[in-house]
Structures are given as C-alpha cells and as structure tokens.
PDB file as gemmi writes it, atoms N, CA and C in Angstrom:
CRYST1    1.000    1.000    1.000  90.00  90.00  90.00 P 1                      
ATOM      1  N   UNK A   1       0.818  -1.199   0.000  1.00  0.00           N  
ATOM      2  CA  UNK A   1       0.000   0.000   0.000  1.00  0.00           C  
ATOM      3  C   UNK A   1       0.860   1.261   0.000  1.00  0.00           C  
ATOM      4  N   UNK A   2       1.911   1.276   0.839  1.00  0.00           N  
ATOM      5  CA  UNK A   2       2.732   2.484   0.930  1.00  0.00           C  
ATOM      6  C   UNK A   2       3.481   2.732  -0.373  1.00  0.00           C  
ATOM      7  N   UNK A   3       3.872   1.682  -1.055  1.00  0.00           N  
ATOM      8  CA  UNK A   3       4.594   1.875  -2.318  1.00  0.00           C  
ATOM      9  C   UNK A   3       3.690   2.505  -3.369  1.00  0.00           C  
ATOM     10  N   UNK A   4       2.426   2.140  -3.367  1.00  0.00           N  
ATOM     11  CA  UNK A   4       1.491   2.730  -4.322  1.00  0.00           C  
ATOM     12  C   UNK A   4       1.280   4.212  -4.049  1.00  0.00           C  
ATOM     13  N   UNK A   5       1.166   4.571  -2.778  1.00  0.00           N  
ATOM     14  CA  UNK A   5       0.965   5.973  -2.418  1.00  0.00           C  
ATOM     15  C   UNK A   5       2.221   6.786  -2.731  1.00  0.00           C  
ATOM     16  N   UNK A   6       3.395   6.230  -2.438  1.00  0.00           N  
ATOM     17  CA  UNK A   6       4.635   6.936  -2.760  1.00  0.00           C  
ATOM     18  C   UNK A   6       4.837   7.056  -4.269  1.00  0.00           C  
ATOM     19  N   UNK A   7       4.423   6.046  -5.000  1.00  0.00           N  
ATOM     20  CA  UNK A   7       4.494   6.120  -6.462  1.00  0.00           C  
ATOM     21  C   UNK A   7       3.573   7.210  -6.993  1.00  0.00           C  
ATOM     22  N   UNK A   8       2.368   7.297  -6.449  1.00  0.00           N  
ATOM     23  CA  UNK A   8       1.438   8.356  -6.837  1.00  0.00           C  
ATOM     24  C   UNK A   8       2.010   9.727  -6.489  1.00  0.00           C  
ATOM     25  N   UNK A   9       2.615   9.827  -5.324  1.00  0.00           N  
ATOM     26  CA  UNK A   9       3.238  11.088  -4.915  1.00  0.00           C  
ATOM     27  C   UNK A   9       4.355  11.469  -5.875  1.00  0.00           C  
ATOM     28  N   UNK A  10       5.161  10.500  -6.283  1.00  0.00           N  
ATOM     29  CA  UNK A  10       6.250  10.779  -7.224  1.00  0.00           C  
ATOM     30  C   UNK A  10       5.717  11.229  -8.571  1.00  0.00           C  
ATOM     31  N   UNK A  11       4.649  10.612  -9.033  1.00  0.00           N  
ATOM     32  CA  UNK A  11       4.047  11.002 -10.322  1.00  0.00           C  
ATOM     33  C   UNK A  11       3.512  12.429 -10.249  1.00  0.00           C  
ATOM     34  N   UNK A  12       2.830  12.760  -9.164  1.00  0.00           N  
ATOM     35  CA  UNK A  12       2.292  14.111  -9.004  1.00  0.00           C  
ATOM     36  C   UNK A  12       3.428  15.129  -8.946  1.00  0.00           C  
ATOM     37  N   UNK A  13       4.514  14.783  -8.252  1.00  0.00           N  
ATOM     38  CA  UNK A  13       5.650  15.696  -8.159  1.00  0.00           C  
ATOM     39  C   UNK A  13       6.299  15.910  -9.523  1.00  0.00           C  
ATOM     40  N   UNK A  14       6.424  14.859 -10.313  1.00  0.00           N  
ATOM     41  CA  UNK A  14       7.014  14.976 -11.647  1.00  0.00           C  
ATOM     42  C   UNK A  14       6.127  15.824 -12.554  1.00  0.00           C  
ATOM     43  N   UNK A  15       4.814  15.663 -12.454  1.00  0.00           N  
ATOM     44  CA  UNK A  15       3.896  16.491 -13.237  1.00  0.00           C  
ATOM     45  C   UNK A  15       4.067  17.965 -12.858  1.00  0.00           C  
ATOM     46  N   UNK A  16       4.179  18.241 -11.573  1.00  0.00           N  
ATOM     47  CA  UNK A  16       4.395  19.619 -11.126  1.00  0.00           C  
ATOM     48  C   UNK A  16       5.719  20.173 -11.612  1.00  0.00           C  
ATOM     49  N   UNK A  17       6.767  19.351 -11.578  1.00  0.00           N  
ATOM     50  CA  UNK A  17       8.078  19.790 -12.044  1.00  0.00           C  
ATOM     51  C   UNK A  17       8.057  20.083 -13.541  1.00  0.00           C  
ATOM     52  N   UNK A  18       7.445  19.201 -14.304  1.00  0.00           N  
ATOM     53  CA  UNK A  18       7.334  19.437 -15.750  1.00  0.00           C  
ATOM     54  C   UNK A  18       6.527  20.700 -16.041  1.00  0.00           C  
ATOM     55  N   UNK A  19       5.495  20.949 -15.255  1.00  0.00           N  
ATOM     56  CA  UNK A  19       4.707  22.161 -15.435  1.00  0.00           C  
ATOM     57  C   UNK A  19       5.508  23.414 -15.190  1.00  0.00           C  
ATOM     58  N   UNK A  20       6.385  23.391 -14.181  1.00  0.00           N  
ATOM     59  CA  UNK A  20       7.221  24.558 -13.901  1.00  0.00           C  
ATOM     60  C   UNK A  20       8.247  24.759 -15.011  1.00  0.00           C  
ATOM     61  N   UNK A  21       8.794  23.667 -15.513  1.00  0.00           N  
ATOM     62  CA  UNK A  21       9.835  23.764 -16.546  1.00  0.00           C  
ATOM     63  C   UNK A  21       9.253  24.166 -17.899  1.00  0.00           C  
ATOM     64  N   UNK A  22       8.123  23.600 -18.272  1.00  0.00           N  
ATOM     65  CA  UNK A  22       7.587  23.766 -19.626  1.00  0.00           C  
ATOM     66  C   UNK A  22       6.753  25.035 -19.785  1.00  0.00           C  
ATOM     67  N   UNK A  23       5.911  25.337 -18.821  1.00  0.00           N  
ATOM     68  CA  UNK A  23       4.972  26.443 -18.975  1.00  0.00           C  
ATOM     69  C   UNK A  23       5.641  27.783 -18.727  1.00  0.00           C  
ATOM     70  N   UNK A  24       5.156  28.819 -19.380  1.00  0.00           N  
ATOM     71  CA  UNK A  24       5.708  30.169 -19.235  1.00  0.00           C  
ATOM     72  C   UNK A  24       4.745  31.113 -18.526  1.00  0.00           C  
ATOM     73  N   UNK A  25       3.539  30.679 -18.273  1.00  0.00           N  
ATOM     74  CA  UNK A  25       2.556  31.504 -17.582  1.00  0.00           C  
ATOM     75  C   UNK A  25       2.839  31.438 -16.079  1.00  0.00           C  
ATOM     76  N   UNK A  26       2.991  32.592 -15.442  1.00  0.00           N  
ATOM     77  CA  UNK A  26       3.370  32.632 -14.034  1.00  0.00           C  
ATOM     78  C   UNK A  26       2.313  31.993 -13.138  1.00  0.00           C  
ATOM     79  N   UNK A  27       1.056  32.130 -13.476  1.00  0.00           N  
ATOM     80  CA  UNK A  27      -0.001  31.541 -12.649  1.00  0.00           C  
ATOM     81  C   UNK A  27       0.029  30.020 -12.750  1.00  0.00           C  
ATOM     82  N   UNK A  28       0.238  29.487 -13.946  1.00  0.00           N  
ATOM     83  CA  UNK A  28       0.330  28.037 -14.121  1.00  0.00           C  
ATOM     84  C   UNK A  28       1.566  27.500 -13.395  1.00  0.00           C  
ATOM     85  N   UNK A  29       2.666  28.230 -13.478  1.00  0.00           N  
ATOM     86  CA  UNK A  29       3.872  27.811 -12.757  1.00  0.00           C  
ATOM     87  C   UNK A  29       3.623  27.806 -11.250  1.00  0.00           C  
ATOM     88  N   UNK A  30       2.916  28.798 -10.780  1.00  0.00           N  
ATOM     89  CA  UNK A  30       2.574  28.900  -9.371  1.00  0.00           C  
ATOM     90  C   UNK A  30       1.720  27.707  -8.943  1.00  0.00           C  
ATOM     91  N   UNK A  31       0.747  27.334  -9.759  1.00  0.00           N  
ATOM     92  CA  UNK A  31      -0.100  26.180  -9.448  1.00  0.00           C  
ATOM     93  C   UNK A  31       0.699  24.882  -9.474  1.00  0.00           C  
ATOM     94  N   UNK A  32       1.671  24.786 -10.358  1.00  0.00           N  
ATOM     95  CA  UNK A  32       2.504  23.581 -10.423  1.00  0.00           C  
ATOM     96  C   UNK A  32       3.396  23.466  -9.189  1.00  0.00           C  
ATOM     97  N   UNK A  33       3.851  24.581  -8.662  1.00  0.00           N  
ATOM     98  CA  UNK A  33       4.619  24.552  -7.412  1.00  0.00           C  
ATOM     99  C   UNK A  33       3.727  24.086  -6.266  1.00  0.00           C  
ATOM    100  N   UNK A  34       2.489  24.529  -6.255  1.00  0.00           N  
ATOM    101  CA  UNK A  34       1.541  24.057  -5.248  1.00  0.00           C  
ATOM    102  C   UNK A  34       1.302  22.555  -5.399  1.00  0.00           C  
ATOM    103  N   UNK A  35       1.269  22.071  -6.634  1.00  0.00           N  
ATOM    104  CA  UNK A  35       1.111  20.638  -6.887  1.00  0.00           C  
ATOM    105  C   UNK A  35       2.296  19.858  -6.328  1.00  0.00           C  
ATOM    106  N   UNK A  36       3.489  20.402  -6.464  1.00  0.00           N  
ATOM    107  CA  UNK A  36       4.673  19.769  -5.896  1.00  0.00           C  
ATOM    108  C   UNK A  36       4.584  19.710  -4.370  1.00  0.00           C  
ATOM    109  N   UNK A  37       4.152  20.788  -3.758  1.00  0.00           N  
ATOM    110  CA  UNK A  37       4.010  20.799  -2.300  1.00  0.00           C  
ATOM    111  C   UNK A  37       2.975  19.775  -1.837  1.00  0.00           C  
ATOM    112  N   UNK A  38       1.889  19.620  -2.579  1.00  0.00           N  
ATOM    113  CA  UNK A  38       0.887  18.626  -2.216  1.00  0.00           C  
ATOM    114  C   UNK A  38       1.411  17.213  -2.388  1.00  0.00           C  
ATOM    115  N   UNK A  39       2.267  16.986  -3.380  1.00  0.00           N  
ATOM    116  CA  UNK A  39       2.872  15.664  -3.558  1.00  0.00           C  
ATOM    117  C   UNK A  39       3.776  15.319  -2.377  1.00  0.00           C  
ATOM    118  N   UNK A  40       4.518  16.305  -1.908  1.00  0.00           N  
ATOM    119  CA  UNK A  40       5.371  16.082  -0.737  1.00  0.00           C  
ATOM    120  C   UNK A  40       4.514  15.812   0.493  1.00  0.00           C  
ATOM    121  N   UNK A  41       3.418  16.535   0.640  1.00  0.00           N  
ATOM    122  CA  UNK A  41       2.511  16.292   1.761  1.00  0.00           C  
ATOM    123  C   UNK A  41       1.956  14.879   1.729  1.00  0.00           C  
ATOM    124  N   UNK A  42       1.602  14.407   0.550  1.00  0.00           N  
ATOM    125  CA  UNK A  42       1.084  13.040   0.410  1.00  0.00           C  
ATOM    126  C   UNK A  42       2.140  12.026   0.837  1.00  0.00           C  
ATOM    127  N   UNK A  43       3.384  12.243   0.454  1.00  0.00           N  
ATOM    128  CA  UNK A  43       4.462  11.341   0.868  1.00  0.00           C  
ATOM    129  C   UNK A  43       4.666  11.383   2.376  1.00  0.00           C  
ATOM    130  N   UNK A  44       4.616  12.578   2.964  1.00  0.00           N  
ATOM    131  CA  UNK A  44       4.776  12.686   4.419  1.00  0.00           C  
ATOM    132  C   UNK A  44       3.666  11.953   5.162  1.00  0.00           C  
ATOM    133  N   UNK A  45       2.439  12.095   4.690  1.00  0.00           N  
ATOM    134  CA  UNK A  45       1.319  11.419   5.356  1.00  0.00           C  
ATOM    135  C   UNK A  45       1.447   9.914   5.210  1.00  0.00           C  
ATOM    136  N   UNK A  46       1.852   9.454   4.030  1.00  0.00           N  
ATOM    137  CA  UNK A  46       2.018   8.017   3.829  1.00  0.00           C  
ATOM    138  C   UNK A  46       3.111   7.455   4.729  1.00  0.00           C  
ATOM    139  N   UNK A  47       4.204   8.174   4.847  1.00  0.00           N  
ATOM    140  CA  UNK A  47       5.307   7.691   5.676  1.00  0.00           C  
ATOM    141  C   UNK A  47       5.038   7.855   7.168  1.00  0.00           C  
ATOM    142  N   UNK A  48       4.178   8.799   7.540  1.00  0.00           N  
ATOM    143  CA  UNK A  48       3.892   9.005   8.961  1.00  0.00           C  
ATOM    144  C   UNK A  48       3.109   7.835   9.550  1.00  0.00           C  
ATOM    145  N   UNK A  49       2.434   7.104   8.711  1.00  0.00           N  
ATOM    146  CA  UNK A  49       1.702   5.951   9.199  1.00  0.00           C  
ATOM    147  C   UNK A  49       2.660   4.889   9.738  1.00  0.00           C  
ATOM    148  N   UNK A  50       3.841   4.823   9.146  1.00  0.00           N  
ATOM    149  CA  UNK A  50       4.819   3.833   9.561  1.00  0.00           C  
ATOM    150  C   UNK A  50       5.871   4.408  10.515  1.00  0.00           C  
ATOM    151  N   UNK A  51       6.152   5.686  10.427  1.00  0.00           N  
ATOM    152  CA  UNK A  51       7.228   6.276  11.219  1.00  0.00           C  
ATOM    153  C   UNK A  51       6.737   6.987  12.479  1.00  0.00           C  
ATOM    154  N   UNK A  52       5.490   7.308  12.544  1.00  0.00           N  
ATOM    155  CA  UNK A  52       4.976   8.023  13.711  1.00  0.00           C  
ATOM    156  C   UNK A  52       4.367   9.355  13.308  1.00  0.00           C  
ATOM    157  N   UNK A  53       4.097  10.169  14.282  1.00  0.00           N  
ATOM    158  CA  UNK A  53       3.370  11.421  14.098  1.00  0.00           C  
ATOM    159  C   UNK A  53       4.216  12.507  13.453  1.00  0.00           C  
ATOM    160  N   UNK A  54       5.535  12.348  13.369  1.00  0.00           N  
ATOM    161  CA  UNK A  54       6.411  13.410  12.874  1.00  0.00           C  
ATOM    162  C   UNK A  54       6.058  13.821  11.450  1.00  0.00           C  
ATOM    163  N   UNK A  55       5.675  12.871  10.624  1.00  0.00           N  
ATOM    164  CA  UNK A  55       5.310  13.188   9.238  1.00  0.00           C  
ATOM    165  C   UNK A  55       4.116  14.115   9.168  1.00  0.00           C  
ATOM    166  N   UNK A  56       3.147  13.904  10.050  1.00  0.00           N  
ATOM    167  CA  UNK A  56       1.976  14.769  10.059  1.00  0.00           C  
ATOM    168  C   UNK A  56       2.331  16.172  10.537  1.00  0.00           C  
ATOM    169  N   UNK A  57       3.301  16.287  11.423  1.00  0.00           N  
ATOM    170  CA  UNK A  57       3.761  17.611  11.844  1.00  0.00           C  
ATOM    171  C   UNK A  57       4.448  18.335  10.686  1.00  0.00           C  
ATOM    172  N   UNK A  58       5.227  17.590   9.894  1.00  0.00           N  
ATOM    173  CA  UNK A  58       5.859  18.189   8.725  1.00  0.00           C  
ATOM    174  C   UNK A  58       4.806  18.672   7.738  1.00  0.00           C  
ATOM    175  N   UNK A  59       3.724  17.916   7.577  1.00  0.00           N  
ATOM    176  CA  UNK A  59       2.639  18.327   6.682  1.00  0.00           C  
ATOM    177  C   UNK A  59       2.041  19.641   7.157  1.00  0.00           C  
ATOM    178  N   UNK A  60       1.863  19.783   8.450  1.00  0.00           N  
ATOM    179  CA  UNK A  60       1.321  21.023   9.000  1.00  0.00           C  
ATOM    180  C   UNK A  60       2.223  22.205   8.646  1.00  0.00           C  
ATOM    181  N   UNK A  61       3.538  22.030   8.800  1.00  0.00           N  
ATOM    182  CA  UNK A  61       4.469  23.116   8.489  1.00  0.00           C  
ATOM    183  C   UNK A  61       4.517  23.401   6.988  1.00  0.00           C  
ATOM    184  N   UNK A  62       4.459  22.371   6.158  1.00  0.00           N  
ATOM    185  CA  UNK A  62       4.457  22.582   4.703  1.00  0.00           C  
ATOM    186  C   UNK A  62       3.200  23.321   4.279  1.00  0.00           C  
ATOM    187  N   UNK A  63       2.061  22.989   4.886  1.00  0.00           N  
ATOM    188  CA  UNK A  63       0.820  23.689   4.551  1.00  0.00           C  
ATOM    189  C   UNK A  63       0.881  25.152   4.999  1.00  0.00           C  
ATOM    190  N   UNK A  64       1.538  25.416   6.110  1.00  0.00           N  
ATOM    191  CA  UNK A  64       1.710  26.797   6.565  1.00  0.00           C  
ATOM    192  C   UNK A  64       2.558  27.586   5.588  1.00  0.00           C  
ATOM    193  N   UNK A  65       3.651  26.981   5.135  1.00  0.00           N  
ATOM    194  CA  UNK A  65       4.512  27.636   4.150  1.00  0.00           C  
ATOM    195  C   UNK A  65       3.769  27.831   2.839  1.00  0.00           C  
ATOM    196  N   UNK A  66       2.963  26.857   2.439  1.00  0.00           N  
ATOM    197  CA  UNK A  66       2.203  26.978   1.194  1.00  0.00           C  
ATOM    198  C   UNK A  66       1.189  28.119   1.278  1.00  0.00           C  
ATOM    199  N   UNK A  67       0.582  28.305   2.436  1.00  0.00           N  
ATOM    200  CA  UNK A  67      -0.372  29.402   2.588  1.00  0.00           C  
ATOM    201  C   UNK A  67       0.338  30.749   2.503  1.00  0.00           C  
ATOM    202  N   UNK A  68       1.494  30.850   3.123  1.00  0.00           N  
ATOM    203  CA  UNK A  68       2.261  32.099   3.044  1.00  0.00           C  
ATOM    204  C   UNK A  68       2.751  32.334   1.619  1.00  0.00           C  
ATOM    205  N   UNK A  69       3.182  31.262   0.968  1.00  0.00           N  
ATOM    206  CA  UNK A  69       3.628  31.381  -0.423  1.00  0.00           C  
ATOM    207  C   UNK A  69       2.482  31.817  -1.327  1.00  0.00           C  
ATOM    208  N   UNK A  70       1.309  31.295  -1.083  1.00  0.00           N  
ATOM    209  CA  UNK A  70       0.154  31.666  -1.900  1.00  0.00           C  
ATOM    210  C   UNK A  70      -0.160  33.149  -1.748  1.00  0.00           C  
ATOM    211  N   UNK A  71      -0.112  33.644  -0.537  1.00  0.00           N  
ATOM    212  CA  UNK A  71      -0.415  35.056  -0.312  1.00  0.00           C  
ATOM    213  C   UNK A  71       0.625  35.965  -0.947  1.00  0.00           C  
ATOM    214  N   UNK A  72       1.892  35.682  -0.698  1.00  0.00           N  
ATOM    215  CA  UNK A  72       2.965  36.532  -1.225  1.00  0.00           C  
ATOM    216  C   UNK A  72       3.106  36.344  -2.734  1.00  0.00           C  
ATOM    217  N   UNK A  73       3.053  35.107  -3.191  1.00  0.00           N  
ATOM    218  CA  UNK A  73       3.208  34.828  -4.623  1.00  0.00           C  
ATOM    219  C   UNK A  73       2.116  35.458  -5.461  1.00  0.00           C  
ATOM    220  N   UNK A  74       0.878  35.331  -5.027  1.00  0.00           N  
ATOM    221  CA  UNK A  74      -0.212  35.949  -5.789  1.00  0.00           C  
ATOM    222  C   UNK A  74      -0.121  37.468  -5.754  1.00  0.00           C  
ATOM    223  N   UNK A  75       0.327  38.033  -4.655  1.00  0.00           N  
ATOM    224  CA  UNK A  75       0.506  39.491  -4.599  1.00  0.00           C  
ATOM    225  C   UNK A  75       1.568  39.947  -5.591  1.00  0.00           C  
ATOM    226  N   UNK A  76       2.651  39.197  -5.698  1.00  0.00           N  
ATOM    227  CA  UNK A  76       3.700  39.543  -6.663  1.00  0.00           C  
ATOM    228  C   UNK A  76       3.193  39.391  -8.083  1.00  0.00           C  
ATOM    229  N   UNK A  77       2.472  38.315  -8.369  1.00  0.00           N  
ATOM    230  CA  UNK A  77       1.945  38.099  -9.718  1.00  0.00           C  
ATOM    231  C   UNK A  77       0.952  39.194 -10.094  1.00  0.00           C  
ATOM    232  N   UNK A  78       0.094  39.592  -9.172  1.00  0.00           N  
ATOM    233  CA  UNK A  78      -0.863  40.667  -9.453  1.00  0.00           C  
ATOM    234  C   UNK A  78      -0.137  41.984  -9.679  1.00  0.00           C  
ATOM    235  N   UNK A  79       0.891  42.251  -8.903  1.00  0.00           N  
ATOM    236  CA  UNK A  79       1.673  43.472  -9.086  1.00  0.00           C  
ATOM    237  C   UNK A  79       2.356  43.497 -10.448  1.00  0.00           C  
ATOM    238  N   UNK A  80       2.924  42.395 -10.855  1.00  0.00           N  
ATOM    239  CA  UNK A  80       3.559  42.319 -12.174  1.00  0.00           C  
ATOM    240  C   UNK A  80       2.524  42.475 -13.277  1.00  0.00           C  
ATOM    241  N   UNK A  81       1.357  41.868 -13.103  1.00  0.00           N  
ATOM    242  CA  UNK A  81       0.309  41.992 -14.115  1.00  0.00           C  
ATOM    243  C   UNK A  81      -0.170  43.439 -14.238  1.00  0.00           C  
ATOM    244  N   UNK A  82      -0.313  44.122 -13.136  1.00  0.00           N  
ATOM    245  CA  UNK A  82      -0.755  45.521 -13.196  1.00  0.00           C  
ATOM    246  C   UNK A  82       0.268  46.408 -13.891  1.00  0.00           C  
ATOM    247  N   UNK A  83       1.533  46.072 -13.750  1.00  0.00           N  
ATOM    248  CA  UNK A  83       2.593  46.885 -14.341  1.00  0.00           C  
ATOM    249  C   UNK A  83       2.806  46.562 -15.819  1.00  0.00           C  
ATOM    250  N   UNK A  84       2.763  45.264 -16.177  1.00  0.00           N  
ATOM    251  CA  UNK A  84       3.107  44.844 -17.539  1.00  0.00           C  
ATOM    252  C   UNK A  84       1.929  44.324 -18.354  1.00  0.00           C  
ATOM    253  N   UNK A  85       0.783  44.133 -17.749  1.00  0.00           N  
ATOM    254  CA  UNK A  85      -0.420  43.624 -18.415  1.00  0.00           C  
ATOM    255  C   UNK A  85      -0.219  42.221 -19.002  1.00  0.00           C  
ATOM    256  N   UNK A  86       0.696  41.449 -18.448  1.00  0.00           N  
ATOM    257  CA  UNK A  86       0.904  40.075 -18.861  1.00  0.00           C  
ATOM    258  C   UNK A  86       1.530  39.300 -17.705  1.00  0.00           C  
ATOM    259  N   UNK A  87       1.332  37.992 -17.711  1.00  0.00           N  
ATOM    260  CA  UNK A  87       1.972  37.134 -16.719  1.00  0.00           C  
ATOM    261  C   UNK A  87       2.855  36.088 -17.402  1.00  0.00           C  
ATOM    262  N   UNK A  88       3.224  36.329 -18.660  1.00  0.00           N  
ATOM    263  CA  UNK A  88       4.130  35.443 -19.374  1.00  0.00           C  
ATOM    264  C   UNK A  88       5.549  35.750 -18.905  1.00  0.00           C  
ATOM    265  N   UNK A  89       6.250  34.744 -18.410  1.00  0.00           N  
ATOM    266  CA  UNK A  89       7.534  34.972 -17.757  1.00  0.00           C  
ATOM    267  C   UNK A  89       8.650  35.332 -18.733  1.00  0.00           C  
ATOM    268  N   UNK A  90       8.481  35.111 -20.016  1.00  0.00           N  
ATOM    269  CA  UNK A  90       9.508  35.496 -20.984  1.00  0.00           C  
ATOM    270  C   UNK A  90       9.689  37.008 -21.040  1.00  0.00           C  
ATOM    271  N   UNK A  91       8.679  37.756 -20.663  1.00  0.00           N  
ATOM    272  CA  UNK A  91       8.713  39.210 -20.738  1.00  0.00           C  
ATOM    273  C   UNK A  91       9.241  39.870 -19.464  1.00  0.00           C  
ATOM    274  N   UNK A  92       9.654  39.092 -18.482  1.00  0.00           N  
ATOM    275  CA  UNK A  92      10.054  39.644 -17.195  1.00  0.00           C  
ATOM    276  C   UNK A  92      11.564  39.831 -17.128  1.00  0.00           C  
ATOM    277  N   UNK A  93      12.122  40.674 -17.948  1.00  0.00           N  
ATOM    278  CA  UNK A  93      13.562  40.892 -17.916  1.00  0.00           C  
ATOM    279  C   UNK A  93      13.978  41.741 -16.717  1.00  0.00           C  
ATOM    280  N   UNK A  94      13.055  42.451 -16.095  1.00  0.00           N  
ATOM    281  CA  UNK A  94      13.396  43.286 -14.954  1.00  0.00           C  
ATOM    282  C   UNK A  94      13.663  42.452 -13.698  1.00  0.00           C  
ATOM    283  N   UNK A  95      13.381  41.158 -13.711  1.00  0.00           N  
ATOM    284  CA  UNK A  95      13.658  40.313 -12.557  1.00  0.00           C  
ATOM    285  C   UNK A  95      15.102  39.819 -12.553  1.00  0.00           C  
ATOM    286  N   UNK A  96      15.843  40.041 -13.627  1.00  0.00           N  
ATOM    287  CA  UNK A  96      17.235  39.606 -13.703  1.00  0.00           C  
ATOM    288  C   UNK A  96      18.135  40.679 -13.117  1.00  0.00           C  
ATOM    289  N   UNK A  97      19.346  40.277 -12.730  1.00  0.00           N  
ATOM    290  CA  UNK A  97      20.319  41.221 -12.166  1.00  0.00           C  
ATOM    291  C   UNK A  97      20.848  42.083 -13.222  1.00  0.00           C  
TER     292      UNK A  97                                                      
END                                                                             
C-alpha cells in the first residue's frame, strides 16, 4: 500500500516539475509549485503511518509555508500583471540582475 501511495506522490511531483519547466505563464507555474508541495505532503502522510506522528507535523508546516507562499506569490503576480499587463515569464527581464 505504501509503495502505491509513494508512487502516486512521485508522479504528481514529476507532473508539477514538468509544469514549472515547460509552462511560461506565471499563474500556471505557481499552481505547479503548489502541486509539488501537495505531492510532498502526500508522501509525508504516507510515511507518517509507519514512522509516527512526525510526518503529520511536517505536513502542517508545509501547509503553513504553502499558505504564506500563496499570499505573497499571488501578490507579486498581481503586481507584475498591473505593471506589464501580462503574466508570461519570458517578458520579465526586470527580474534579472
């Protein structure tokens, strides 16, 4: 059972990684990062059944970070959209040094 859940978690994480690499829309990339965080949460919950409660505590902290990331990330994306009228990351040369 645990191998199936970990395999599903790995597939979801790979889908999220491919989405971040392939897509150029900042909102889609943001959603793919959230998908990666959920895949990690699924792995933590699956492993916590065998290792103890520590995995569930890690899930709590990852969800807290994801909520903060969602608030700050969406604020940045909205700010960029208001300034440039697009969320396509190819046009964001001002983010480079």
